[in-house]
C-alpha positions in Angstrom: 0.0 0.0 0.0 1.3 3.4 -0.9 1.6 6.0 1.8 -1.0 8.2 0.1 -3.5 5.4 0.2 -2.7 4.7 3.9 -3.1 8.4 4.7 -6.4 8.6 2.9 -7.7 5.5 4.7 -6.7 7.0 8.0 -8.1 10.5 7.2 -11.4 9.1 6.0 -12.0 7.1 9.2 -13.8 4.6 7.2 -11.6 1.7 7.7 -9.6 0.3 10.6 -5.8 0.7 9.7 -4.5 -1.6 12.4 -4.3 -4.5 10.0 -2.1 -2.4 7.7 0.6 -1.9 10.4 3.4 -4.2 11.3 3.2 -4.1 15.1 6.0 -6.6 15.5 8.6 -3.8 14.8 7.0 -1.3 17.1 9.5 0.4 19.4 9.3 3.2 21.9 12.1 5.7 21.7 14.3 6.2 24.8 12.7 3.2 26.5 15.3 0.4 26.6 13.9 -3.1 26.6 14.7 -5.7 29.3 13.8 -9.3 28.4 12.1 -11.3 31.2 10.8 -14.8 31.3 7.4 -15.5 33.0 5.7 -18.9 33.5 2.0 -18.9 33.1 -0.4 -21.8 33.7 -1.7 -23.3 30.4 -5.3 -22.1 31.0 -4.0 -18.5 31.3 -2.0 -18.8 28.0 -5.1 -20.1 26.3 -7.1 -17.2 27.6 -4.5 -14.7 26.6 -4.3 -16.2 23.1 -8.0 -16.2 22.7 -8.3 -12.5 23.7 -5.2 -11.5 21.6 -6.8 -13.3 18.6 -10.1 -11.6 19.2 -8.6 -8.1 19.0 -5.9 -9.0 16.5 -2.7 -8.6 18.4 0.0 -10.9 19.6 0.1 -12.5 23.0 3.1 -10.4 23.9 1.3 -7.2 23.0 -1.8 -7.9 25.1 0.4 -8.8 28.1 2.3 -5.6 27.7 -0.8 -3.5 27.3 -2.6 -5.1 30.3 0.4 -4.8 32.6 0.9 -1.1 31.6 -2.7 -0.4 32.3 -2.5 -2.0 35.7 0.8 -0.2 36.6 -0.6 3.1 35.5 -3.8 2.6 37.5 -1.7 1.7 40.5 0.4 4.8 40.1 -2.7 6.9 39.8 -4.2 5.4 43.0 -0.9 6.1 44.8 -0.9 9.7 43.6 -4.5 10.1 44.8 -3.7 8.8 48.3 -0.6 11.0 48.5 -2.6 14.1 47.4 -5.3 13.3 50.0 -2.7 13.0 52.8 -1.1 16.3 51.8 -4.5 18.1 52.1 -4.7 17.2 55.8 
């Protein structure tokens, strides 16, 4: 697909462009990666794979997104508690 076709597809908001992206090469600048190994029970891997397939991403992607959401929520809760204590 030419860049102009991709831009038009994006600008028109008619189609989902996620299928046109290669998410396996996605990198965040200035955020070095650290490889870790985690063991999951097989039922959890099956559930992760099912959900990843449903939304069209890889197992690794869904794990990263869900962990990031959880960590951000925890940080937000910590900030709320800190703010509340400072008000006293």
